[in-house]
C-alpha positions in Angstrom: 26.8 51.3 136.4 27.5 52.5 140.0 25.6 51.0 142.9 23.8 53.5 145.1 25.3 54.2 148.6 22.0 53.1 150.1 22.2 49.7 148.4 25.8 49.2 149.5 24.8 50.1 153.1 21.9 47.6 153.0 24.2 44.9 151.5 26.8 45.4 154.1 24.2 45.1 156.9 22.9 41.9 155.4 26.4 40.5 154.8 27.4 41.2 158.4 24.5 38.9 159.5 25.2 36.2 156.9 29.0 35.8 156.9 30.2 32.6 158.6 33.3 33.3 160.7 34.5 31.4 163.7 35.4 34.4 165.8 32.9 37.0 164.4 35.6 39.4 163.4 34.5 39.5 159.7 30.9 40.1 160.8 32.0 42.9 163.1 34.2 44.5 160.4 31.6 44.5 157.8 28.9 45.8 160.2 31.2 48.6 161.3 32.0 49.5 157.7 28.3 49.6 156.9 27.6 51.9 159.8 30.5 54.2 159.0 29.4 54.4 155.4 25.9 55.3 156.6 27.2 58.0 158.9 29.4 59.5 156.1 26.5 59.4 153.7 24.3 61.3 156.1 27.1 63.9 156.8 27.7 64.4 153.1 24.0 64.9 152.4 23.8 67.5 155.3 26.9 69.3 154.0 25.5 69.4 150.5 22.3 71.0 151.8 24.3 73.6 153.7 26.4 74.3 150.7 23.3 74.7 148.5 21.9 77.2 151.0 25.2 79.2 151.1 25.3 79.3 147.3 21.7 80.6 147.2 22.6 83.3 149.7 25.7 84.3 147.7 23.7 84.4 144.5 21.1 86.6 146.2 23.9 88.9 147.5 25.6 89.1 144.1 22.4 90.3 142.6 21.9 93.1 145.1 19.9 91.2 147.7 20.4 91.3 151.4 23.4 89.8 153.2 22.6 86.5 155.1 
């Protein structure tokens, strides 16, 4: 079973707080990875929505409807 992206993001945020490292580098790396994953997740969701809208427009056009 695959863990959801939201769960991974939450886990990375928690780990970035809980990791014990002398210089904080591990904490910063995990925190940044979590933030980048969250940003990518949001971008992908937006692109999927835009793609769905374009596919709907294309389907409408292919069936004689108006051009977008």
